[in-house]
MARVOTI-733661 format. One record per residue (C-alpha): residue number from 1; residue in one letter; chain; x, y, z. Coordinates in steps of 0.5 Angstrom, whole numbers, plus 500, padded with zeros to 3 digits. Layout:
BEGIN
<lumgu><seq>NUM</seq><type>A</type><mol>A</mol><px>X</px><py>Y</py><pz>Z</pz></lumgu>
...
This chain:
BEGIN
<lumgu><seq>1</seq><type>X</type><mol>A</mol><px>435</px><py>851</py><pz>617</pz></lumgu>
<lumgu><seq>2</seq><type>X</type><mol>A</mol><px>439</px><py>850</py><pz>611</pz></lumgu>
<lumgu><seq>3</seq><type>X</type><mol>A</mol><px>435</px><py>854</py><pz>607</pz></lumgu>
<lumgu><seq>4</seq><type>X</type><mol>A</mol><px>435</px><py>860</py><pz>612</pz></lumgu>
<lumgu><seq>5</seq><type>X</type><mol>A</mol><px>443</px><py>859</py><pz>612</pz></lumgu>
<lumgu><seq>6</seq><type>X</type><mol>A</mol><px>443</px><py>860</py><pz>605</pz></lumgu>
<lumgu><seq>7</seq><type>X</type><mol>A</mol><px>439</px><py>866</py><pz>604</pz></lumgu>
<lumgu><seq>8</seq><type>X</type><mol>A</mol><px>443</px><py>869</py><pz>610</pz></lumgu>
<lumgu><seq>9</seq><type>X</type><mol>A</mol><px>450</px><py>868</py><pz>607</pz></lumgu>
<lumgu><seq>10</seq><type>X</type><mol>A</mol><px>447</px><py>870</py><pz>600</pz></lumgu>
<lumgu><seq>11</seq><type>X</type><mol>A</mol><px>444</px><py>877</py><pz>603</pz></lumgu>
<lumgu><seq>12</seq><type>X</type><mol>A</mol><px>450</px><py>879</py><pz>607</pz></lumgu>
<lumgu><seq>13</seq><type>X</type><mol>A</mol><px>455</px><py>877</py><pz>601</pz></lumgu>
<lumgu><seq>14</seq><type>X</type><mol>A</mol><px>451</px><py>883</py><pz>597</pz></lumgu>
<lumgu><seq>15</seq><type>X</type><mol>A</mol><px>454</px><py>890</py><pz>596</pz></lumgu>
<lumgu><seq>16</seq><type>X</type><mol>A</mol><px>450</px><py>895</py><pz>599</pz></lumgu>
<lumgu><seq>17</seq><type>X</type><mol>A</mol><px>445</px><py>898</py><pz>595</pz></lumgu>
<lumgu><seq>18</seq><type>X</type><mol>A</mol><px>443</px><py>904</py><pz>598</pz></lumgu>
<lumgu><seq>19</seq><type>X</type><mol>A</mol><px>444</px><py>911</py><pz>596</pz></lumgu>
<lumgu><seq>20</seq><type>X</type><mol>A</mol><px>449</px><py>912</py><pz>601</pz></lumgu>
<lumgu><seq>21</seq><type>X</type><mol>A</mol><px>453</px><py>905</py><pz>600</pz></lumgu>
<lumgu><seq>22</seq><type>X</type><mol>A</mol><px>454</px><py>904</py><pz>607</pz></lumgu>
<lumgu><seq>23</seq><type>X</type><mol>A</mol><px>451</px><py>902</py><pz>614</pz></lumgu>
<lumgu><seq>24</seq><type>X</type><mol>A</mol><px>448</px><py>908</py><pz>618</pz></lumgu>
<lumgu><seq>25</seq><type>X</type><mol>A</mol><px>453</px><py>909</py><pz>624</pz></lumgu>
<lumgu><seq>26</seq><type>X</type><mol>A</mol><px>447</px><py>910</py><pz>629</pz></lumgu>
<lumgu><seq>27</seq><type>X</type><mol>A</mol><px>444</px><py>903</py><pz>626</pz></lumgu>
<lumgu><seq>28</seq><type>X</type><mol>A</mol><px>450</px><py>899</py><pz>626</pz></lumgu>
<lumgu><seq>29</seq><type>X</type><mol>A</mol><px>450</px><py>897</py><pz>633</pz></lumgu>
<lumgu><seq>30</seq><type>X</type><mol>A</mol><px>443</px><py>894</py><pz>632</pz></lumgu>
<lumgu><seq>31</seq><type>X</type><mol>A</mol><px>445</px><py>891</py><pz>625</pz></lumgu>
<lumgu><seq>32</seq><type>X</type><mol>A</mol><px>451</px><py>887</py><pz>628</pz></lumgu>
<lumgu><seq>33</seq><type>X</type><mol>A</mol><px>448</px><py>885</py><pz>634</pz></lumgu>
<lumgu><seq>34</seq><type>X</type><mol>A</mol><px>442</px><py>881</py><pz>630</pz></lumgu>
<lumgu><seq>35</seq><type>X</type><mol>A</mol><px>447</px><py>879</py><pz>624</pz></lumgu>
<lumgu><seq>36</seq><type>X</type><mol>A</mol><px>451</px><py>876</py><pz>629</pz></lumgu>
<lumgu><seq>37</seq><type>X</type><mol>A</mol><px>446</px><py>871</py><pz>631</pz></lumgu>
<lumgu><seq>38</seq><type>X</type><mol>A</mol><px>444</px><py>865</py><pz>627</pz></lumgu>
<lumgu><seq>39</seq><type>X</type><mol>A</mol><px>437</px><py>866</py><pz>627</pz></lumgu>
<lumgu><seq>40</seq><type>X</type><mol>A</mol><px>437</px><py>873</py><pz>624</pz></lumgu>
<lumgu><seq>41</seq><type>X</type><mol>A</mol><px>439</px><py>877</py><pz>618</pz></lumgu>
<lumgu><seq>42</seq><type>X</type><mol>A</mol><px>438</px><py>884</py><pz>617</pz></lumgu>
<lumgu><seq>43</seq><type>X</type><mol>A</mol><px>436</px><py>886</py><pz>610</pz></lumgu>
<lumgu><seq>44</seq><type>X</type><mol>A</mol><px>435</px><py>894</py><pz>610</pz></lumgu>
<lumgu><seq>45</seq><type>X</type><mol>A</mol><px>436</px><py>899</py><pz>615</pz></lumgu>
<lumgu><seq>46</seq><type>X</type><mol>A</mol><px>436</px><py>907</py><pz>616</pz></lumgu>
<lumgu><seq>47</seq><type>X</type><mol>A</mol><px>437</px><py>910</py><pz>622</pz></lumgu>
<lumgu><seq>48</seq><type>X</type><mol>A</mol><px>432</px><py>916</py><pz>621</pz></lumgu>
<lumgu><seq>49</seq><type>X</type><mol>A</mol><px>433</px><py>922</py><pz>617</pz></lumgu>
<lumgu><seq>50</seq><type>X</type><mol>A</mol><px>431</px><py>929</py><pz>615</pz></lumgu>
<lumgu><seq>51</seq><type>X</type><mol>A</mol><px>430</px><py>930</py><pz>607</pz></lumgu>
<lumgu><seq>52</seq><type>X</type><mol>A</mol><px>429</px><py>935</py><pz>602</pz></lumgu>
<lumgu><seq>53</seq><type>X</type><mol>A</mol><px>426</px><py>931</py><pz>596</pz></lumgu>
<lumgu><seq>54</seq><type>X</type><mol>A</mol><px>425</px><py>935</py><pz>590</pz></lumgu>
<lumgu><seq>55</seq><type>X</type><mol>A</mol><px>420</px><py>932</py><pz>584</pz></lumgu>
<lumgu><seq>56</seq><type>X</type><mol>A</mol><px>413</px><py>933</py><pz>581</pz></lumgu>
<lumgu><seq>57</seq><type>X</type><mol>A</mol><px>408</px><py>932</py><pz>586</pz></lumgu>
<lumgu><seq>58</seq><type>X</type><mol>A</mol><px>406</px><py>925</py><pz>583</pz></lumgu>
<lumgu><seq>59</seq><type>X</type><mol>A</mol><px>413</px><py>923</py><pz>584</pz></lumgu>
<lumgu><seq>60</seq><type>X</type><mol>A</mol><px>414</px><py>926</py><pz>591</pz></lumgu>
<lumgu><seq>61</seq><type>X</type><mol>A</mol><px>407</px><py>922</py><pz>593</pz></lumgu>
<lumgu><seq>62</seq><type>X</type><mol>A</mol><px>409</px><py>916</py><pz>590</pz></lumgu>
<lumgu><seq>63</seq><type>X</type><mol>A</mol><px>412</px><py>910</py><pz>595</pz></lumgu>
<lumgu><seq>64</seq><type>X</type><mol>A</mol><px>418</px><py>910</py><pz>590</pz></lumgu>
<lumgu><seq>65</seq><type>X</type><mol>A</mol><px>420</px><py>917</py><pz>592</pz></lumgu>
<lumgu><seq>66</seq><type>X</type><mol>A</mol><px>427</px><py>914</py><pz>593</pz></lumgu>
<lumgu><seq>67</seq><type>X</type><mol>A</mol><px>428</px><py>911</py><pz>587</pz></lumgu>
<lumgu><seq>68</seq><type>X</type><mol>A</mol><px>425</px><py>915</py><pz>581</pz></lumgu>
<lumgu><seq>69</seq><type>X</type><mol>A</mol><px>425</px><py>922</py><pz>578</pz></lumgu>
<lumgu><seq>70</seq><type>X</type><mol>A</mol><px>427</px><py>925</py><pz>585</pz></lumgu>
<lumgu><seq>71</seq><type>X</type><mol>A</mol><px>432</px><py>929</py><pz>587</pz></lumgu>
<lumgu><seq>72</seq><type>X</type><mol>A</mol><px>435</px><py>930</py><pz>594</pz></lumgu>
<lumgu><seq>73</seq><type>X</type><mol>A</mol><px>437</px><py>937</py><pz>596</pz></lumgu>
<lumgu><seq>74</seq><type>X</type><mol>A</mol><px>439</px><py>935</py><pz>603</pz></lumgu>
<lumgu><seq>75</seq><type>X</type><mol>A</mol><px>439</px><py>929</py><pz>607</pz></lumgu>
<lumgu><seq>76</seq><type>X</type><mol>A</mol><px>442</px><py>929</py><pz>614</pz></lumgu>
<lumgu><seq>77</seq><type>X</type><mol>A</mol><px>442</px><py>923</py><pz>620</pz></lumgu>
<lumgu><seq>78</seq><type>X</type><mol>A</mol><px>443</px><py>929</py><pz>625</pz></lumgu>
<lumgu><seq>79</seq><type>X</type><mol>A</mol><px>439</px><py>935</py><pz>627</pz></lumgu>
<lumgu><seq>80</seq><type>X</type><mol>A</mol><px>439</px><py>941</py><pz>622</pz></lumgu>
<lumgu><seq>81</seq><type>X</type><mol>A</mol><px>438</px><py>948</py><pz>622</pz></lumgu>
<lumgu><seq>82</seq><type>X</type><mol>A</mol><px>434</px><py>953</py><pz>619</pz></lumgu>
<lumgu><seq>83</seq><type>X</type><mol>A</mol><px>440</px><py>956</py><pz>615</pz></lumgu>
<lumgu><seq>84</seq><type>X</type><mol>A</mol><px>442</px><py>948</py><pz>612</pz></lumgu>
<lumgu><seq>85</seq><type>X</type><mol>A</mol><px>434</px><py>948</py><pz>610</pz></lumgu>
<lumgu><seq>86</seq><type>X</type><mol>A</mol><px>434</px><py>955</py><pz>606</pz></lumgu>
<lumgu><seq>87</seq><type>X</type><mol>A</mol><px>441</px><py>954</py><pz>603</pz></lumgu>
<lumgu><seq>88</seq><type>X</type><mol>A</mol><px>438</px><py>947</py><pz>600</pz></lumgu>
<lumgu><seq>89</seq><type>X</type><mol>A</mol><px>432</px><py>950</py><pz>598</pz></lumgu>
<lumgu><seq>90</seq><type>X</type><mol>A</mol><px>436</px><py>955</py><pz>593</pz></lumgu>
<lumgu><seq>91</seq><type>X</type><mol>A</mol><px>437</px><py>950</py><pz>589</pz></lumgu>
<lumgu><seq>92</seq><type>X</type><mol>A</mol><px>430</px><py>948</py><pz>588</pz></lumgu>
<lumgu><seq>93</seq><type>X</type><mol>A</mol><px>426</px><py>948</py><pz>581</pz></lumgu>
<lumgu><seq>94</seq><type>X</type><mol>A</mol><px>420</px><py>944</py><pz>582</pz></lumgu>
<lumgu><seq>95</seq><type>X</type><mol>A</mol><px>416</px><py>941</py><pz>588</pz></lumgu>
<lumgu><seq>96</seq><type>X</type><mol>A</mol><px>420</px><py>940</py><pz>594</pz></lumgu>
<lumgu><seq>97</seq><type>X</type><mol>A</mol><px>417</px><py>937</py><pz>601</pz></lumgu>
<lumgu><seq>98</seq><type>X</type><mol>A</mol><px>421</px><py>937</py><pz>608</pz></lumgu>
<lumgu><seq>99</seq><type>X</type><mol>A</mol><px>420</px><py>930</py><pz>610</pz></lumgu>
<lumgu><seq>100</seq><type>X</type><mol>A</mol><px>423</px><py>927</py><pz>617</pz></lumgu>
<lumgu><seq>101</seq><type>X</type><mol>A</mol><px>423</px><py>919</py><pz>616</pz></lumgu>
<lumgu><seq>102</seq><type>X</type><mol>A</mol><px>424</px><py>915</py><pz>623</pz></lumgu>
<lumgu><seq>103</seq><type>X</type><mol>A</mol><px>429</px><py>909</py><pz>624</pz></lumgu>
<lumgu><seq>104</seq><type>X</type><mol>A</mol><px>426</px><py>903</py><pz>620</pz></lumgu>
<lumgu><seq>105</seq><type>X</type><mol>A</mol><px>429</px><py>896</py><pz>620</pz></lumgu>
<lumgu><seq>106</seq><type>X</type><mol>A</mol><px>427</px><py>889</py><pz>616</pz></lumgu>
<lumgu><seq>107</seq><type>X</type><mol>A</mol><px>430</px><py>883</py><pz>619</pz></lumgu>
<lumgu><seq>108</seq><type>X</type><mol>A</mol><px>429</px><py>876</py><pz>616</pz></lumgu>
<lumgu><seq>109</seq><type>X</type><mol>A</mol><px>428</px><py>871</py><pz>621</pz></lumgu>
<lumgu><seq>110</seq><type>X</type><mol>A</mol><px>429</px><py>863</py><pz>622</pz></lumgu>
<lumgu><seq>111</seq><type>X</type><mol>A</mol><px>423</px><py>862</py><pz>626</pz></lumgu>
<lumgu><seq>112</seq><type>X</type><mol>A</mol><px>416</px><py>865</py><pz>627</pz></lumgu>
<lumgu><seq>113</seq><type>X</type><mol>A</mol><px>418</px><py>866</py><pz>635</pz></lumgu>
<lumgu><seq>114</seq><type>X</type><mol>A</mol><px>424</px><py>869</py><pz>633</pz></lumgu>
<lumgu><seq>115</seq><type>X</type><mol>A</mol><px>420</px><py>875</py><pz>629</pz></lumgu>
<lumgu><seq>116</seq><type>X</type><mol>A</mol><px>415</px><py>875</py><pz>635</pz></lumgu>
<lumgu><seq>117</seq><type>X</type><mol>A</mol><px>421</px><py>876</py><pz>640</pz></lumgu>
<lumgu><seq>118</seq><type>X</type><mol>A</mol><px>424</px><py>882</py><pz>636</pz></lumgu>
<lumgu><seq>119</seq><type>X</type><mol>A</mol><px>416</px><py>885</py><pz>635</pz></lumgu>
<lumgu><seq>120</seq><type>X</type><mol>A</mol><px>415</px><py>885</py><pz>642</pz></lumgu>
<lumgu><seq>121</seq><type>X</type><mol>A</mol><px>422</px><py>889</py><pz>644</pz></lumgu>
<lumgu><seq>122</seq><type>X</type><mol>A</mol><px>420</px><py>894</py><pz>638</pz></lumgu>
<lumgu><seq>123</seq><type>X</type><mol>A</mol><px>413</px><py>895</py><pz>640</pz></lumgu>
<lumgu><seq>124</seq><type>X</type><mol>A</mol><px>416</px><py>896</py><pz>648</pz></lumgu>
<lumgu><seq>125</seq><type>X</type><mol>A</mol><px>421</px><py>901</py><pz>645</pz></lumgu>
<lumgu><seq>126</seq><type>X</type><mol>A</mol><px>416</px><py>905</py><pz>642</pz></lumgu>
<lumgu><seq>127</seq><type>X</type><mol>A</mol><px>416</px><py>903</py><pz>635</pz></lumgu>
<lumgu><seq>128</seq><type>X</type><mol>A</mol><px>409</px><py>901</py><pz>635</pz></lumgu>
<lumgu><seq>129</seq><type>X</type><mol>A</mol><px>408</px><py>900</py><pz>627</pz></lumgu>
<lumgu><seq>130</seq><type>X</type><mol>A</mol><px>412</px><py>894</py><pz>627</pz></lumgu>
<lumgu><seq>131</seq><type>X</type><mol>A</mol><px>409</px><py>888</py><pz>624</pz></lumgu>
<lumgu><seq>132</seq><type>X</type><mol>A</mol><px>411</px><py>881</py><pz>622</pz></lumgu>
<lumgu><seq>133</seq><type>X</type><mol>A</mol><px>410</px><py>878</py><pz>615</pz></lumgu>
<lumgu><seq>134</seq><type>X</type><mol>A</mol><px>410</px><py>871</py><pz>612</pz></lumgu>
<lumgu><seq>135</seq><type>X</type><mol>A</mol><px>411</px><py>870</py><pz>605</pz></lumgu>
<lumgu><seq>136</seq><type>X</type><mol>A</mol><px>409</px><py>864</py><pz>601</pz></lumgu>
<lumgu><seq>137</seq><type>X</type><mol>A</mol><px>415</px><py>860</py><pz>601</pz></lumgu>
<lumgu><seq>138</seq><type>X</type><mol>A</mol><px>415</px><py>861</py><pz>609</pz></lumgu>
<lumgu><seq>139</seq><type>X</type><mol>A</mol><px>420</px><py>867</py><pz>609</pz></lumgu>
<lumgu><seq>140</seq><type>X</type><mol>A</mol><px>419</px><py>871</py><pz>615</pz></lumgu>
<lumgu><seq>141</seq><type>X</type><mol>A</mol><px>420</px><py>878</py><pz>615</pz></lumgu>
<lumgu><seq>142</seq><type>X</type><mol>A</mol><px>420</px><py>883</py><pz>621</pz></lumgu>
<lumgu><seq>143</seq><type>X</type><mol>A</mol><px>419</px><py>890</py><pz>620</pz></lumgu>
<lumgu><seq>144</seq><type>X</type><mol>A</mol><px>421</px><py>895</py><pz>625</pz></lumgu>
<lumgu><seq>145</seq><type>X</type><mol>A</mol><px>417</px><py>902</py><pz>624</pz></lumgu>
<lumgu><seq>146</seq><type>X</type><mol>A</mol><px>415</px><py>908</py><pz>627</pz></lumgu>
<lumgu><seq>147</seq><type>X</type><mol>A</mol><px>409</px><py>913</py><pz>626</pz></lumgu>
<lumgu><seq>148</seq><type>X</type><mol>A</mol><px>412</px><py>919</py><pz>628</pz></lumgu>
<lumgu><seq>149</seq><type>X</type><mol>A</mol><px>414</px><py>922</py><pz>621</pz></lumgu>
<lumgu><seq>150</seq><type>X</type><mol>A</mol><px>413</px><py>929</py><pz>618</pz></lumgu>
<lumgu><seq>151</seq><type>X</type><mol>A</mol><px>412</px><py>931</py><pz>611</pz></lumgu>
<lumgu><seq>152</seq><type>X</type><mol>A</mol><px>410</px><py>938</py><pz>609</pz></lumgu>
<lumgu><seq>153</seq><type>X</type><mol>A</mol><px>410</px><py>941</py><pz>602</pz></lumgu>
<lumgu><seq>154</seq><type>X</type><mol>A</mol><px>415</px><py>947</py><pz>602</pz></lumgu>
<lumgu><seq>155</seq><type>X</type><mol>A</mol><px>415</px><py>949</py><pz>595</pz></lumgu>
<lumgu><seq>156</seq><type>X</type><mol>A</mol><px>411</px><py>948</py><pz>589</pz></lumgu>
<lumgu><seq>157</seq><type>X</type><mol>A</mol><px>413</px><py>949</py><pz>582</pz></lumgu>
<lumgu><seq>158</seq><type>X</type><mol>A</mol><px>420</px><py>953</py><pz>584</pz></lumgu>
<lumgu><seq>159</seq><type>X</type><mol>A</mol><px>416</px><py>958</py><pz>589</pz></lumgu>
<lumgu><seq>160</seq><type>X</type><mol>A</mol><px>416</px><py>958</py><pz>596</pz></lumgu>
<lumgu><seq>161</seq><type>X</type><mol>A</mol><px>409</px><py>957</py><pz>599</pz></lumgu>
<lumgu><seq>162</seq><type>X</type><mol>A</mol><px>411</px><py>958</py><pz>607</pz></lumgu>
<lumgu><seq>163</seq><type>X</type><mol>A</mol><px>414</px><py>963</py><pz>611</pz></lumgu>
<lumgu><seq>164</seq><type>X</type><mol>A</mol><px>421</px><py>963</py><pz>613</pz></lumgu>
<lumgu><seq>165</seq><type>X</type><mol>A</mol><px>418</px><py>963</py><pz>620</pz></lumgu>
<lumgu><seq>166</seq><type>X</type><mol>A</mol><px>414</px><py>957</py><pz>619</pz></lumgu>
<lumgu><seq>167</seq><type>X</type><mol>A</mol><px>420</px><py>953</py><pz>616</pz></lumgu>
<lumgu><seq>168</seq><type>X</type><mol>A</mol><px>424</px><py>955</py><pz>623</pz></lumgu>
<lumgu><seq>169</seq><type>X</type><mol>A</mol><px>418</px><py>952</py><pz>626</pz></lumgu>
<lumgu><seq>170</seq><type>X</type><mol>A</mol><px>418</px><py>946</py><pz>622</pz></lumgu>
<lumgu><seq>171</seq><type>X</type><mol>A</mol><px>426</px><py>945</py><pz>623</pz></lumgu>
<lumgu><seq>172</seq><type>X</type><mol>A</mol><px>424</px><py>945</py><pz>631</pz></lumgu>
<lumgu><seq>173</seq><type>X</type><mol>A</mol><px>419</px><py>940</py><pz>630</pz></lumgu>
<lumgu><seq>174</seq><type>X</type><mol>A</mol><px>423</px><py>935</py><pz>626</pz></lumgu>
<lumgu><seq>175</seq><type>X</type><mol>A</mol><px>429</px><py>936</py><pz>631</pz></lumgu>
<lumgu><seq>176</seq><type>X</type><mol>A</mol><px>425</px><py>934</py><pz>637</pz></lumgu>
<lumgu><seq>177</seq><type>X</type><mol>A</mol><px>423</px><py>928</py><pz>633</pz></lumgu>
<lumgu><seq>178</seq><type>X</type><mol>A</mol><px>430</px><py>926</py><pz>631</pz></lumgu>
<lumgu><seq>179</seq><type>X</type><mol>A</mol><px>432</px><py>926</py><pz>638</pz></lumgu>
<lumgu><seq>180</seq><type>X</type><mol>A</mol><px>426</px><py>922</py><pz>640</pz></lumgu>
<lumgu><seq>181</seq><type>X</type><mol>A</mol><px>428</px><py>917</py><pz>635</pz></lumgu>
<lumgu><seq>182</seq><type>X</type><mol>A</mol><px>435</px><py>916</py><pz>637</pz></lumgu>
<lumgu><seq>183</seq><type>X</type><mol>A</mol><px>432</px><py>915</py><pz>644</pz></lumgu>
<lumgu><seq>184</seq><type>X</type><mol>A</mol><px>428</px><py>909</py><pz>641</pz></lumgu>
<lumgu><seq>185</seq><type>X</type><mol>A</mol><px>434</px><py>906</py><pz>638</pz></lumgu>
<lumgu><seq>186</seq><type>X</type><mol>A</mol><px>438</px><py>906</py><pz>644</pz></lumgu>
<lumgu><seq>187</seq><type>X</type><mol>A</mol><px>432</px><py>903</py><pz>648</pz></lumgu>
<lumgu><seq>188</seq><type>X</type><mol>A</mol><px>431</px><py>898</py><pz>642</pz></lumgu>
<lumgu><seq>189</seq><type>X</type><mol>A</mol><px>438</px><py>896</py><pz>642</pz></lumgu>
<lumgu><seq>190</seq><type>X</type><mol>A</mol><px>439</px><py>895</py><pz>650</pz></lumgu>
<lumgu><seq>191</seq><type>X</type><mol>A</mol><px>432</px><py>891</py><pz>650</pz></lumgu>
<lumgu><seq>192</seq><type>X</type><mol>A</mol><px>434</px><py>887</py><pz>644</pz></lumgu>
<lumgu><seq>193</seq><type>X</type><mol>A</mol><px>441</px><py>885</py><pz>648</pz></lumgu>
<lumgu><seq>194</seq><type>X</type><mol>A</mol><px>437</px><py>883</py><pz>654</pz></lumgu>
<lumgu><seq>195</seq><type>X</type><mol>A</mol><px>432</px><py>879</py><pz>651</pz></lumgu>
<lumgu><seq>196</seq><type>X</type><mol>A</mol><px>437</px><py>875</py><pz>647</pz></lumgu>
<lumgu><seq>197</seq><type>X</type><mol>A</mol><px>440</px><py>874</py><pz>653</pz></lumgu>
<lumgu><seq>198</seq><type>X</type><mol>A</mol><px>434</px><py>872</py><pz>656</pz></lumgu>
<lumgu><seq>199</seq><type>X</type><mol>A</mol><px>432</px><py>867</py><pz>651</pz></lumgu>
<lumgu><seq>200</seq><type>X</type><mol>A</mol><px>439</px><py>864</py><pz>651</pz></lumgu>
<lumgu><seq>201</seq><type>X</type><mol>A</mol><px>438</px><py>863</py><pz>658</pz></lumgu>
<lumgu><seq>202</seq><type>X</type><mol>A</mol><px>431</px><py>860</py><pz>657</pz></lumgu>
<lumgu><seq>203</seq><type>X</type><mol>A</mol><px>433</px><py>855</py><pz>652</pz></lumgu>
<lumgu><seq>204</seq><type>X</type><mol>A</mol><px>439</px><py>852</py><pz>657</pz></lumgu>
<lumgu><seq>205</seq><type>X</type><mol>A</mol><px>435</px><py>852</py><pz>663</pz></lumgu>
<lumgu><seq>206</seq><type>X</type><mol>A</mol><px>430</px><py>847</py><pz>662</pz></lumgu>
<lumgu><seq>207</seq><type>X</type><mol>A</mol><px>435</px><py>841</py><pz>661</pz></lumgu>
<lumgu><seq>208</seq><type>X</type><mol>A</mol><px>439</px><py>844</py><pz>667</pz></lumgu>
<lumgu><seq>209</seq><type>X</type><mol>A</mol><px>432</px><py>844</py><pz>671</pz></lumgu>
<lumgu><seq>210</seq><type>X</type><mol>A</mol><px>430</px><py>837</py><pz>669</pz></lumgu>
<lumgu><seq>211</seq><type>X</type><mol>A</mol><px>437</px><py>834</py><pz>671</pz></lumgu>
<lumgu><seq>212</seq><type>X</type><mol>A</mol><px>436</px><py>837</py><pz>678</pz></lumgu>
<lumgu><seq>213</seq><type>X</type><mol>A</mol><px>429</px><py>835</py><pz>679</pz></lumgu>
<lumgu><seq>214</seq><type>X</type><mol>A</mol><px>431</px><py>828</py><pz>676</pz></lumgu>
<lumgu><seq>215</seq><type>X</type><mol>A</mol><px>437</px><py>828</py><pz>682</pz></lumgu>
<lumgu><seq>216</seq><type>X</type><mol>A</mol><px>432</px><py>830</py><pz>687</pz></lumgu>
<lumgu><seq>217</seq><type>X</type><mol>A</mol><px>427</px><py>825</py><pz>685</pz></lumgu>
<lumgu><seq>218</seq><type>X</type><mol>A</mol><px>432</px><py>819</py><pz>685</pz></lumgu>
<lumgu><seq>219</seq><type>X</type><mol>A</mol><px>434</px><py>822</py><pz>692</pz></lumgu>
<lumgu><seq>220</seq><type>X</type><mol>A</mol><px>427</px><py>822</py><pz>694</pz></lumgu>
<lumgu><seq>221</seq><type>X</type><mol>A</mol><px>425</px><py>815</py><pz>692</pz></lumgu>
<lumgu><seq>222</seq><type>X</type><mol>A</mol><px>432</px><py>812</py><pz>694</pz></lumgu>
<lumgu><seq>223</seq><type>X</type><mol>A</mol><px>430</px><py>814</py><pz>701</pz></lumgu>
<lumgu><seq>224</seq><type>X</type><mol>A</mol><px>423</px><py>812</py><pz>701</pz></lumgu>
<lumgu><seq>225</seq><type>X</type><mol>A</mol><px>425</px><py>805</py><pz>698</pz></lumgu>
<lumgu><seq>226</seq><type>X</type><mol>A</mol><px>430</px><py>804</py><pz>703</pz></lumgu>
<lumgu><seq>227</seq><type>X</type><mol>A</mol><px>425</px><py>806</py><pz>709</pz></lumgu>
<lumgu><seq>228</seq><type>X</type><mol>A</mol><px>420</px><py>801</py><pz>706</pz></lumgu>
<lumgu><seq>229</seq><type>X</type><mol>A</mol><px>425</px><py>796</py><pz>705</pz></lumgu>
<lumgu><seq>230</seq><type>X</type><mol>A</mol><px>427</px><py>796</py><pz>712</pz></lumgu>
<lumgu><seq>231</seq><type>X</type><mol>A</mol><px>420</px><py>796</py><pz>715</pz></lumgu>
<lumgu><seq>232</seq><type>X</type><mol>A</mol><px>417</px><py>791</py><pz>711</pz></lumgu>
<lumgu><seq>233</seq><type>X</type><mol>A</mol><px>421</px><py>786</py><pz>708</pz></lumgu>
<lumgu><seq>234</seq><type>X</type><mol>A</mol><px>423</px><py>779</py><pz>710</pz></lumgu>
<lumgu><seq>235</seq><type>X</type><mol>A</mol><px>430</px><py>775</py><pz>709</pz></lumgu>
<lumgu><seq>236</seq><type>X</type><mol>A</mol><px>426</px><py>772</py><pz>703</pz></lumgu>
<lumgu><seq>237</seq><type>X</type><mol>A</mol><px>425</px><py>778</py><pz>699</pz></lumgu>
<lumgu><seq>238</seq><type>X</type><mol>A</mol><px>432</px><py>781</py><pz>699</pz></lumgu>
<lumgu><seq>239</seq><type>X</type><mol>A</mol><px>433</px><py>778</py><pz>692</pz></lumgu>
<lumgu><seq>240</seq><type>X</type><mol>A</mol><px>427</px><py>781</py><pz>689</pz></lumgu>
<lumgu><seq>241</seq><type>X</type><mol>A</mol><px>427</px><py>787</py><pz>685</pz></lumgu>
<lumgu><seq>242</seq><type>X</type><mol>A</mol><px>424</px><py>793</py><pz>689</pz></lumgu>
<lumgu><seq>243</seq><type>X</type><mol>A</mol><px>419</px><py>797</py><pz>684</pz></lumgu>
<lumgu><seq>244</seq><type>X</type><mol>A</mol><px>418</px><py>804</py><pz>686</pz></lumgu>
<lumgu><seq>245</seq><type>X</type><mol>A</mol><px>411</px><py>806</py><pz>688</pz></lumgu>
<lumgu><seq>246</seq><type>X</type><mol>A</mol><px>408</px><py>812</py><pz>685</pz></lumgu>
<lumgu><seq>247</seq><type>X</type><mol>A</mol><px>409</px><py>818</py><pz>690</pz></lumgu>
<lumgu><seq>248</seq><type>X</type><mol>A</mol><px>403</px><py>823</py><pz>688</pz></lumgu>
<lumgu><seq>249</seq><type>X</type><mol>A</mol><px>406</px><py>829</py><pz>693</pz></lumgu>
<lumgu><seq>250</seq><type>X</type><mol>A</mol><px>413</px><py>828</py><pz>690</pz></lumgu>
<lumgu><seq>251</seq><type>X</type><mol>A</mol><px>411</px><py>828</py><pz>683</pz></lumgu>
<lumgu><seq>252</seq><type>X</type><mol>A</mol><px>407</px><py>834</py><pz>684</pz></lumgu>
<lumgu><seq>253</seq><type>X</type><mol>A</mol><px>413</px><py>838</py><pz>688</pz></lumgu>
<lumgu><seq>254</seq><type>X</type><mol>A</mol><px>417</px><py>836</py><pz>682</pz></lumgu>
<lumgu><seq>255</seq><type>X</type><mol>A</mol><px>412</px><py>839</py><pz>677</pz></lumgu>
<lumgu><seq>256</seq><type>X</type><mol>A</mol><px>412</px><py>845</py><pz>681</pz></lumgu>
<lumgu><seq>257</seq><type>X</type><mol>A</mol><px>419</px><py>846</py><pz>681</pz></lumgu>
<lumgu><seq>258</seq><type>X</type><mol>A</mol><px>419</px><py>845</py><pz>673</pz></lumgu>
<lumgu><seq>259</seq><type>X</type><mol>A</mol><px>414</px><py>849</py><pz>672</pz></lumgu>
<lumgu><seq>260</seq><type>X</type><mol>A</mol><px>417</px><py>855</py><pz>676</pz></lumgu>
């Protein structure tokens, strides 16, 4: 636990290394909710965006598109119009791809069960490409991901390869994906709040239930012992310590109460 606390403190003390340099507004509520819990630490996030990325074909297809030899002609975390895209494309000189990238979140988790809770909520919210990885050092990372992406080449070597009508069609699809993305984030946030509250209640309830059942057991045993004592004992037995006998029926009832 001490190691996790140290990792979290170090991570949260770092400056934001993203191009934007700040947390996306739409992702802020989820990030703050998780970082406010001792068992979680967010490491990166994006609320979802529509991007016009320019570079060579090799650069655009690379997994390092955001970091190497690539220019963003346009990026927005909101719905956009055909006019926004056409204006941005006027600056194109190389290969340009239109991309919609949905919400993504990476969370460092203290225990595997914490990651499993997040994974369950994420999948139920529509982020069905989510997964958990465990590093060699025991680092547990939960990634919230979705598959409703969009990636379409528009320009090759500075030449527009599709019609404006097709671009308008693509923008319509991208905006619908953005709307669905927003709904999924909202479901994830609400589901996460509920799951975390339930987890806290579950952690607190066993001790309370155990104490309640212990009181019930003591009450039952006292009542049974008094009855047995009044019927079966003689004056010579008053100084002897009464040993409670096994009560199978009572034990089963208590076990059922605990299980429930």
